[in-house]
C-alpha positions as CSV (number, residue, x, y, z in Angstrom):
1,M,19.2,-22.7,-23.7
2,E,23.0,-23.3,-24.2
3,L,25.3,-25.4,-22.1
4,S,28.9,-24.9,-22.4
5,M,31.5,-27.4,-22.8
6,K,32.3,-27.4,-19.3
7,D,28.2,-27.8,-18.6
8,R,28.1,-30.7,-21.3
9,I,30.3,-32.8,-19.5
10,F,29.2,-31.8,-15.5
11,L,25.9,-33.3,-17.1
12,Y,27.1,-36.1,-18.8
13,N,28.8,-37.2,-15.8
14,Q,25.7,-36.3,-13.3
15,Y,23.3,-38.7,-15.6
16,E,26.4,-41.5,-15.2
17,I,25.8,-41.4,-11.5
18,L,22.3,-41.4,-11.9
19,K,22.3,-44.5,-14.0
20,S,24.6,-46.5,-11.1
21,L,22.0,-45.1,-8.8
22,K,19.0,-46.1,-10.5
23,S,20.8,-49.4,-12.0
24,D,17.7,-51.7,-11.4
25,D,15.3,-49.1,-13.1
26,E,15.8,-49.5,-17.5
27,Y,13.3,-46.7,-18.3
28,E,16.1,-44.4,-15.7
29,Q,18.4,-46.1,-17.4
30,E,17.3,-45.2,-20.6
31,Q,16.4,-41.5,-20.2
32,C,20.0,-40.9,-18.3
33,N,21.4,-42.8,-21.8
34,Y,19.1,-40.6,-24.0
35,Y,20.3,-37.7,-22.4
36,Q,23.8,-38.3,-22.0
37,E,23.4,-38.4,-26.2
38,I,22.1,-35.0,-26.7
39,L,24.9,-34.0,-24.6
40,S,28.2,-36.0,-25.7
41,E,26.6,-35.1,-29.6
42,G,25.6,-31.6,-28.6
43,Y,22.3,-31.6,-30.1
44,K,21.6,-28.2,-29.3
45,F,18.1,-28.5,-30.5
46,N,17.1,-30.9,-27.9
47,Y,19.0,-29.6,-24.9
48,D,14.9,-28.3,-23.6
49,D,14.6,-32.3,-23.5
50,L,17.1,-32.2,-20.5
51,I,14.9,-30.0,-18.4
52,E,11.8,-31.4,-19.2
53,G,9.2,-31.0,-16.0
54,F,11.0,-27.7,-15.1
55,D,9.0,-24.7,-15.1
56,K,10.5,-21.3,-16.6
57,D,10.8,-18.7,-14.5
58,I,7.8,-16.8,-12.9
59,P,8.0,-13.0,-13.2
60,D,8.1,-10.6,-10.2
61,S,5.2,-9.1,-11.5
62,V,3.4,-12.5,-11.2
63,S,4.7,-13.6,-7.4
64,Q,4.2,-9.7,-6.3
65,F,0.3,-9.9,-8.0
66,V,-0.4,-12.8,-6.0
67,L,0.7,-11.8,-3.3
68,D,-1.0,-8.6,-3.2
69,V,-4.1,-10.9,-3.7
70,L,-3.7,-12.9,-0.7
71,Q,-3.3,-9.6,1.6
72,M,-5.9,-8.3,0.1
73,Y,-7.8,-11.2,1.2
74,R,-6.6,-11.6,4.4
75,T,-7.2,-8.2,5.0
76,L,-11.3,-8.6,4.5
77,T,-10.9,-11.8,6.4
78,C,-9.5,-10.4,9.8
79,S,-12.0,-7.2,8.5
80,Y,-15.0,-9.7,8.6
81,I,-14.3,-10.4,12.0
82,E,-14.2,-7.3,13.8
83,L,-17.8,-6.7,12.5
84,S,-20.7,-7.0,14.4
85,A,-23.4,-9.4,13.7
86,A,-25.5,-6.9,12.1
87,E,-22.9,-5.9,9.8
88,K,-22.0,-9.3,9.1
89,E,-25.4,-9.9,7.7
90,Q,-25.0,-7.2,4.9
91,I,-21.7,-8.5,3.1
92,N,-22.3,-11.6,1.3
93,K,-19.1,-14.0,2.8
94,Y,-18.3,-15.4,-0.7
95,D,-17.0,-11.9,-1.7
96,I,-14.5,-12.0,0.6
97,T,-12.8,-15.6,0.9
98,Y,-10.6,-16.5,-1.8
99,H,-10.6,-18.3,-4.6
100,G,-7.7,-19.1,-6.2
101,F,-6.5,-18.8,-9.7
102,D,-7.3,-20.7,-12.5
103,G,-5.0,-23.8,-13.1
104,N,-5.1,-23.9,-16.8
105,E,-5.4,-20.4,-17.7
106,E,-3.4,-18.8,-14.8
107,G,-0.8,-21.2,-14.1
108,N,1.9,-19.2,-13.1
109,Y,-0.3,-17.0,-10.7
110,Y,-1.8,-20.6,-9.5
111,T,1.1,-22.5,-9.2
112,Y,3.0,-19.7,-7.1
113,S,-0.1,-19.1,-4.8
114,K,-0.4,-22.6,-4.2
115,F,3.1,-22.8,-3.2
116,V,2.9,-19.5,-0.8
117,L,-0.2,-20.9,0.8
118,E,0.6,-24.7,1.2
119,K,4.3,-24.7,1.0
120,K,5.6,-21.7,2.7
121,H,2.4,-21.6,5.1
122,D,1.8,-17.9,4.4
123,F,-1.8,-16.2,5.0
124,E,-3.0,-19.5,7.0
125,E,-6.3,-17.1,7.8
126,I,-7.4,-17.1,4.1
127,Y,-5.9,-20.5,3.3
128,N,-8.2,-22.6,6.6
129,N,-6.0,-25.5,6.7
130,G,-6.6,-26.5,2.9
131,D,-10.2,-26.1,2.8
132,V,-9.7,-23.1,0.4
133,E,-10.2,-24.7,-3.3
134,L,-6.7,-22.9,-4.5
135,N,-8.3,-23.9,-8.8
136,S,-10.4,-21.5,-9.7
137,H,-11.5,-23.2,-12.7
138,C,-12.0,-19.8,-14.2
139,N,-10.3,-16.4,-14.5
140,K,-9.6,-14.4,-11.9
141,V,-6.5,-12.2,-12.7
142,Q,-8.9,-9.5,-14.3
143,T,-11.1,-9.9,-10.8
144,Y,-8.5,-9.4,-8.7
145,S,-6.7,-6.8,-10.4
146,N,-10.1,-4.4,-10.1
147,M,-10.5,-5.1,-6.4
148,L,-7.1,-4.5,-5.7
149,S,-7.4,-1.1,-7.5
150,N,-10.5,-0.6,-5.4
151,W,-8.4,-1.4,-2.1
152,N,-5.5,0.5,-3.1
153,D,-8.1,3.3,-3.9
154,L,-9.1,3.2,-0.2
155,G,-5.8,4.5,1.0
156,T,-6.3,2.3,4.2
157,G,-3.3,1.0,4.0
158,R,-2.4,-3.0,3.8
159,Y,-2.8,-3.9,7.4
160,N,-5.7,-1.5,8.6
161,T,-8.6,-3.2,9.4
162,L,-11.3,-2.2,6.9
163,S,-15.0,-0.7,7.8
164,L,-18.4,-3.0,6.5
165,N,-18.5,0.0,3.8
166,Q,-15.1,-0.7,3.0
167,M,-15.2,-3.9,3.0
168,K,-18.0,-3.5,0.2
169,K,-16.3,-0.9,-1.9
170,T,-13.0,-3.6,-2.7
171,V,-15.4,-6.7,-3.8
172,E,-17.6,-4.0,-5.9
173,R,-16.9,-4.8,-9.7
């Protein structure tokens, strides 16, 4: 990370303000002093310490993939509702239920999907007010990628209701 002298001064002063706001918190005081020393002495190697807790930018491709997966599951869920009782018996509900991403191995996917579902409150149909476990505890990107490929091959469009056969084709592995 690069910081100009002006950036360093501004940040130094921000930590000075934080110290006055947290005057009764010894730990916060120490942290602010630590950061101020990094800034005033120009310890470039330690600039990343100033952004502890900040994640790196999530690539647009990851965000778009997550949105595509969520839209696919929205379509599957809405299509399932439209099936007859006899048709519903022919598809495993588990296969058309969103299972999240692995919080350890697929962190960017997991955090972005969590943001979209919990903070933006998009895709309520599949989130079901928190009934869905967002951490799959196993890698899902490849599975979802295969499903998206199957779904896109159908050529039905992103918002059209799927038939039972189209749903089966989408979840096929």
